[in-house]
TORGUZA-728430 format. One record per residue: residue in one letter; x, y, z of N, C-alpha, C in turn. Coordinates in steps of 0.02 Angstrom, whole numbers, plus 50000, padded with zeros to 5 digits. Last residue first. Example, Ala and Ser with C-alpha at 12.3 -4.5 7.8 and 13.67 -1.06 7.14 Angstrom:
REM residues 2
s506424988850354506844994750357506455000250394/a506604971650390506154977550390506604983550390/
This chain:
REM residues 360
f505584711352499506054709552558506074715752600/v504884703052365504834708352409505284707152468/f504874698652187504974697352254504924703752298/d504544689352036504424695252074504564693752153/v505254683551899505244682251969505124688752003/a504634679851733504764684751781504774681751848/l504504678751556504544675551619504834680151671/s503574680151410503894683251459503884678751520/l503414680851237503434675951291503894679551346/a502444687551100502964688551153502894683551213/n501994690650936501984686150990502584687151039/v501284704050846501904701750874501754696950935/g500464709750698500394706550770501114703550784/p501054724650613500844717950621500734715350692/a501144738450560501004736550634500684729750637/t501304745150447500854739950446500664737950515/a502304755050467501724756750421501154751050428/a503214749750552502824755850574502194756750527/f503724740050467503384737650531502954743850555/a504344747950372503824742750354503424740850412/p505394754050441504804758050409504224753350391/t505684745950606505824747750533505244751250494/a505784753050768505434748750718505704750850645/n506144757350891506634755450848506344751250788/v504704750750990505224755750973505784753250927/f502994748351035503594746050998504124751950991/m501824752951083502254748951132502874746251099/v501134758350974501284762451036501834759351078/s500744750550868501444753250866501594757050931/g499974734450850499984741350846500704744050848/k499694720050943499684722950878499634730750884/t500274706051040500194713151038500214715750963/r499974692851129500004694651058499764702251057/q500844683951264500384689151235500514690151162/w501134673751402501114674351325500654679851306/q502024673051551501484676051515501584676251435/a502354667551714502474666451641501884669451607/k503064670451875502594671551824502834670651757/v503324667552043503604666951976502984666451926/a503594677052195503094673752139503414673152073/i503954677452361504284676252292503684673352254/d503404678352494503774684652463504074683252395/n503534661952523503454668252552503784673952518/m503574653652364503684654452431503574660952458/a502934654252240503324647952253503514648152325/d501464656452169501824659552231502284653752258/w501444658952008501454653652050501874657152112/r500264664151879500654666451931500734659951980/l500194664351705500114659951766500574662951821/g499234670951565499764670051610499644666051671/i498804678451412498674673251459499284672351502/a498214692051317498754688951361498434683851403/s498184703551179497834698551222498334694251253/t498174720951145498514715251173498024710351202/s498214734251022497894729651067498314724251087/d497984749750943498434745450979498034741151023/t497474754350783497274752550853497784748350880/i498044767350671498144760150699497914759550766/r496784779050624497414776450630497484769850667/s495474783950610495664778550565496344776150578/a495404794950696495074788650720495314782950677/n495864807450684496354802550667496084795250688/s495014815950737495144817050661495554811150638/g494364805150864494414811650834494574811750765/t495574792150923494864795250914494904802150880/p496304776450935496374783550915495674786250907/k496254764351062495964766150997495974773850989/r496944751651141496994758851137496774760651068/k496614738151253496594740851185496644748751195/s496814721251320496794728451320496824731351250/a496424707151420496334710351356496404717751365/t497064693151506496984700251507496884701951433/v496954679751629496884682251559496844689951561/y497794668151740497424674451716497394675751644/p498094657251876498014657951804497604664251793/t498894654652007498384659051987498424660451916/l499364643952145499334644952070498744649352056/s499254639652271499764644252252499814646052180/g497564638652265498104637852313498644642652288/f497074645552133497064638552152497604636952205/r496314660352101496784657452136496624650252160/w496004667351940495734663151994496274659952032/g495734683051856496164677251879495794673651928/a495564695651726495324690851779495754685251793/s495474710951659495914706051675495534701751734/a495324723951532494994719951576495444713351587/y495584741051480495814733751489495374730651537/w495674754851365495334750451421495674744151425/m495584771251294495964765251314495584761451365/d495454782851164495054779451215495394772951230/s496384797651119496234790351118495814787651175/d497404809251043496784807751071496624800451066/i498514810650958498624807851017497954805851058/v498044815850839498514810850838498524806550908/g497224826250877496974821250841497324815050835/g498194835050935497664831550978497394825950940/v499154843050879499214835750871498734831850909/a498844855650915498754853950851498824846550833/s497984853851079498534856051038498354853750962/d497444846251212497364853151176497914855251143/v496914829551207497464834151209497234840851174/r496314816651307496154822051261496624826951265/r495984799551339496504804551332496314810251283/t495004789751450495084793251391495634798051397/v494924772751509495284779451519495264783351448/y494384760051608494254763551554494534770951563/e494734744151679494854751551685494744754551611/a494554730551791494434733551726494484741151734/m494804714751868495004721551861494774724351796/v494564701951981494314704551917494474712351919/i494884686852057495064693752054494924695851982/a494384674252171494304677952109494564684652111/k494924673352314494944667952261494934671352195/g494774685152376495324680952399495424674752350/n493964693952308493704689852364494154685452397/d493934708052221494444703352248494164700052309/y493734718452092493344714352134493834708652156/q493844735852035494134729252057493724725452104/v493754748451912493424744251958493774737851972/g493964765951856494254758851866493794754851917/l493984778151741493524774851788493834767451796/g494744793751697494734786851700494204783951756/t495544805651597494944803851632494834796551640/f496824816251557496704808851562496094808451616/h497414827951457496884826851505496714819251499/d498794839651419498514833351425497944832151475/t499194851851311498934850751371498524844351371/l500794854951228500104852351227499854852251301/a502014859651113501794859851177501014858351177/p502424847550975502274853751000502104854251077/l503784836750933503064837150960502914844250993/p505014829150892504554833450856503884833550877/v506174830551034505734825850990505234831150951/g506914839851100507284834351071506854829451020/n505784843051218506404845351195506764839451163/f504114848251252504624842751229505254846151205/t502854850551380503324853651327503844848151312/a501214850351440501864846651422502244850151370/d500114852351575500424855651520501114852151504/a498814840851634499494844251641499684847451572/s497624832051734497764836751678498464839751691/t496644818251782497374821351781497474825251721/r495364811351866495584814951812496234818451826/g494454796851920494954801051923495074805251861/l493714783852020493584789051968494124794651984/r493764767852069494054773352068493824777752014/v493164754952182492934758952124493424765052129/l493164738652247493524745152245493344748852180/w492514725652353492504730352289492884736652302/d492344717352460492834715252410492814720052349/g491984730752560492004723952560492544721852505/s492224745352474491704742052518491774734252507/e492894760552433492994753652445492454751252494/m493254772652311492724770552352492894762752363/l494074787752276494134780752287493604778252336/l494404800352165493924797952215493954790752215/n495604812952121495404806252119494884804952179/v496384824952021495894823652069495634816352059/s497764834851983497504827551980496994826852036/q498684844651883498094844851927497764838151925/i500234851451848499844845451850499254846951905/d501024861851789500334863451811499914857151807/d502114853051677501934858251722501254858551736/v503334842851621502614842851632502474847851693/k504424838851489504324843351551503574844051561/l505414827151424504674828851430504624833051496/e506704826051314506504827651385505774829851374/g507194811951206507004818851215506754819751294/i508034802751093507894803151158507724810951177/r507304795150942507734800550973507494799651050/g506384787350866507154786250856507634791050899/y505184792850899505384794050836506174792450827/l505704792351075505124793751022505474795450957/g505834790051236506144787751172505594788351122/i506004802951361505634797451323506014796151269/k506254808451531506474807551463506094802051429/t505414820851637505714814151622505954813851551/k504784831251766505084830151700505364823051697/t503414840151852503904835251842504264834951774/s502304847851971502624847551909503074841951910/g500684850252054501424850552056501604850051982/l499414843152159499684848752116500404848252115/s498014832952197498734833352188498854838752139/v496754826152301496944831952254497684832252258/q495634814052344496374815652341496424820852283/a494554805052458494644809952401495304812552405/t493924789752493494504793552496494454798052439/l492784780652589492834785252538493454788852545/n492084764952630492604769952642492744774052576/v490474759352672490944761852618491444766752641/p489684755352773490124750052745490584753052693/g489574771252837489304764952841489834759952815/f490714780852770489974781252767489694774152773/a492274786352817491854780552817491094782452821/h493484795752745492914795752786492484789552773/r494934805952705494654799352712494014799452764/a495814816052597495294815552652494944809152648/m497354822852551496864817452551496434817952610/l498364832852446497914832752505497414827452500/q500024836252398499454832152392499024832552458/g501224845052300500904843152363500214839352346/g502784840852215502234845952229501914844152295/d503344831952080503544836052135502974841552152/f502894814752034502854822152022503174825652085/s502944800151935502984803451999502974811451984/s502794794751807502554790751861502574794651928/v502504797351637502614801551697502344796851759/p502184791351517502794789951549502944792651617/y500754784051462500964790151501501614788851543/v500584771751409500534777751368500814783951402/a500664761151501501314763051468501264769551430/y499354758951541499834761651585500474763451558/v498594755251422498384760851467498984763151503/e499344746551345498904750651310498634756651354/q499894737251446500284742851415499864748251374/p499344731451595499164732351524499484738351496/a500804727951697500174731251690500024732151613/r501444711251696501514718451683500874721751680/l500934698951749501624699851741501844707351732/w499584699751877499834699351806500614700751805/h499294701852010499254694651981499554694551908/a500444711852107499904711052050499874703852032/a501434713452190500794715652215500244713952166/y502594710152126502334705152170501604706952193/g502974721752050502674715652021502354710952063/v502884737252075502914731552119502564725752093/s502464746651990503164744851987503314738552027/r501144749952024501294746451961502004744051953/s500674756252138501024749652146501214745952083/d500164768452103500544768252163500924761252169/s499254765751994499814769451984500364768452044/v498004758551983498624755152023499224758952008/m497244767851906496984764651969497554762052014/f498214782851860497774776651847497644773351918/t498814793851905498504794451846498014789351836/p499534799352030498914794252030498524795151963/l501144799252050500624803852010500064798451998/v502034797752202501804795252143501224799452110/m503174812652247502714806752262502424803652198/r504134824052326504034819852265503654813452282/g503224835052427503854832452407503774829552343/l502004832752553502374837852516503024834152490/k500364827952601501074826452584501384831552539/v499154826852731499544831352686500134828252669/t497594820552772498254818952761498604823752707/f496104819152878496564822952824497274820252827/g495324814452978495434809652918495824813152860/a495214822653089494624822153042494794817652978/p496954828253104496334825653124495734825853073/l498274822352991497914827353031497224825153055/k499824816952956499144814352965498754818553014/a501004821452842500724823752908499944821052908/e502504817552757501804817052764501594818452842/g503724821152635503534821752705502774821152705/y504524811752509504044816552531503874815752605/l505124805652375505414808252432504944813952464/w505184793452252504794796752301505284799352350/e506194790152150505474790452128505024794852183/l507604793152094507294794652152506584795852140/n508254780951984507884786751993507594787452065/a509494773951884509244774451949508874781051959/p509744775551744509554768451770509274769251841/k508914788851665509444786151695509244779851729/y507994790051541508204795551587508884793951626/a507614779051481507974783751438508244789451484/s507864764751582507514770651570507934775151524/r507724749851668507964752051611507494758651596/e507984753451855507654750251795507894753051730/v507764756752019508274755351971507974750851911/l507184768752126507044763252079507494762652027/v506984773452292507394773352238507194766952192/q506014783452401506044776852362506504777852304/g505564788952569505924789552508505964782352470/t504604797752688504634792252644505074793252585/l504254802852852504654804552791504744797852751/s502944808152966503414803452931503754806152872/f501884812653098502384814853051502764808453028/i500934806153186500764811553139501264812553082/d501414797353277500814795053241500614800753190/n503144799353247502604798453297501994797153246/w504174797953157504344800253223503784799253275/k504734786653037504084788853066504284791253136/a505404785052886505594787252955504964789752981/t505594772252767505124776852802505354778252872/a506224767552603506294768852678505794773352703/q506344755952475505944761052506506094761452584/m506994751252321507084751452396506674757252422/g506844740752177506624746152217506794746052289/l507344735052020507454734352092507254741152130/r506914725951871506924731551913507034730451986/s506494719651718506944719051774506964725851808/d505794721851597505404721051653505794720951719/v506874724351498506214726951489505824727451555/g508054717251513508004724151536507374726951533/f508334705451452508234705251527508124712251554/d507854696851302508064703651339507844703751410/v508324685851183508064686551247508364693251283/d508034690951016508524689251064508224690251134/k506984695750947507084688450949507584686650991/d506704709051067506554706250996506684698650995/a506324722251181506404714651166506324713351095/g507014738551184506564733151209506794726451181/s507394756051216507514749751185507084744551213/a506994767151285507224767551220507444761551178/q505694770151391506214764851375506354765551301/n504594777651418505264780451429505834775751423/a503464770251395503684775051347504334778251356/t503744753451450503504760251455503784764651402/r504164741251393503684741551445503344747651459/r504384736351217504574739751280504004739451327/l504924727151077504374727851127504654730751189/q505554732750929505694729750993505134731751038/a505494725850760505364731150807505524728150877/e505974716050679505704722250648505624727450694/n506154703550731506754708550738506624714950702/t504994693750817505134698450762505754702150783/d504414686950920504564682950862504674687850802/t505304689751083504684690651036504874686450972/v505594688251259505764687051181505174687351142/v506154693151418505644693751370505944692251298/a506294691551593506574689751527505984690051478/g506614698551758506194696851699506574695451631/i506524700551917507014698051870506574695551813/t506014713252021505814709151967506424707151931/g505724719652188506054718652127505744713252082/f505874728952342505484724752296505904724452229/g506024732552519506274732752451505844727752410/k506064743552662505714738452626505974738252549/l506444748652827506684747952754506314742552722/t505944761052947505814754652914506074754152842/v506384769753094506544768053026506394761253002/h506114769653235505804774353190505894773553118/d506764761653324506074762053328505714766653280/g507984752453226507774756153289506994756253289/f507554748053084508154750553113507934755053169/k506814733753009506814739953051507394741553080/t506334728252852506854727752907506774734052945/e505194716252769505434723052795505954722452846/a504984703252735504624708052696504834715252713/n506104691352720505934696052766505664701852728/a506464683252609506054680052657505794684952708/a507414687152522506754690052512506274687252559/g509024687852534508474686152575507834689652566/t510014689152449510144691352516509574691352561/l509514684752325509954680352366510124682152434/l508924696452286508524690452293508904685352336/a510014706052271509494707052310509044700652331/a510744698552167511014700052233510454701152288/v509804700252064509994693152090510264693952153/l509834713752047509204710652064509324703552095/l511104716152003510884719252067510274715452092/a511154708751884511594707251942511364709852003/l510244716551810510034709651824510514707251886/q510934728651803510334728551837510174721851854/i512034724351717512174726551785511514726651830/k511324720051604511654715151647511854717251710/s510824732151562510374727051578510714721851625/p512064739351529511604741151581511144736351608/h513484728151503512884731651481512334733651537/m515034731651567514484727751564513884731751545/
């Protein structure tokens, strides 16, 4: 059976076994949660394949593809008391690395004065919704804007994290520092290669007040590649994100710069942004999204990647959301297995996506 069909079968089984319960408790200490997406994507070209992340080595074309968005996650938390806990998460999805990955496995200690320490494998907070981008049910859109979120294939890291939380009147402030390393595999230039990321340094500041959320962050790391023609480099992502959600209207925007210290910096350096807005009419949420990745520096004349999308979320029942999205994507960063003519011209491609998101 093809890997995509195996994953789809697992997702259907999880959905049928009861997404009506958002979590399951085992005794007084262990909680099990799950989430997943059953997705289908089709485009109007066979000249290239549309993928969701850079670590996918294949994607969707004129034949309907079930592997781009489909995934299944299981998360268990063991909590001994109000201070110590252990969390693990396994994610099954299409990946150049392997279908099933241990995304998280970390111990957490909540200390006095609003401090929290985590050690182990945990989410790498490069972007505003990095911690929930695999949980389709948590978002109004069908998939996170690819020109921003798909550019960096690293989603978790091994190391340590220190967080401090404090309330200043109506403003809740969270400061977060992460240090560590990781590795993954990517599909690039028609090859599968390993990306090794060392000396990760990530600093984030999150401000929440009422319906507003603002995030300012910077993540830097040294990267080396094996199997793809790229030299070693140092990556710097700096981003500002804003979200407004009053229960009816939801508006999100993020601006991220990527700067690379290496001979290929001019090729990879870019400015990226997206803006998305939706309005909840009962169980229906129509939304629009625009996103762009523009090369900067010595290669500012290279192809700009952009996507315009419209979609609809329908909360069909508790813990299940059905989504449809049409998008037009132009550029090369989100396509793989492209013909030479497509890679040279990067024409616009229309894509239609359907998905069922669920939690259990």
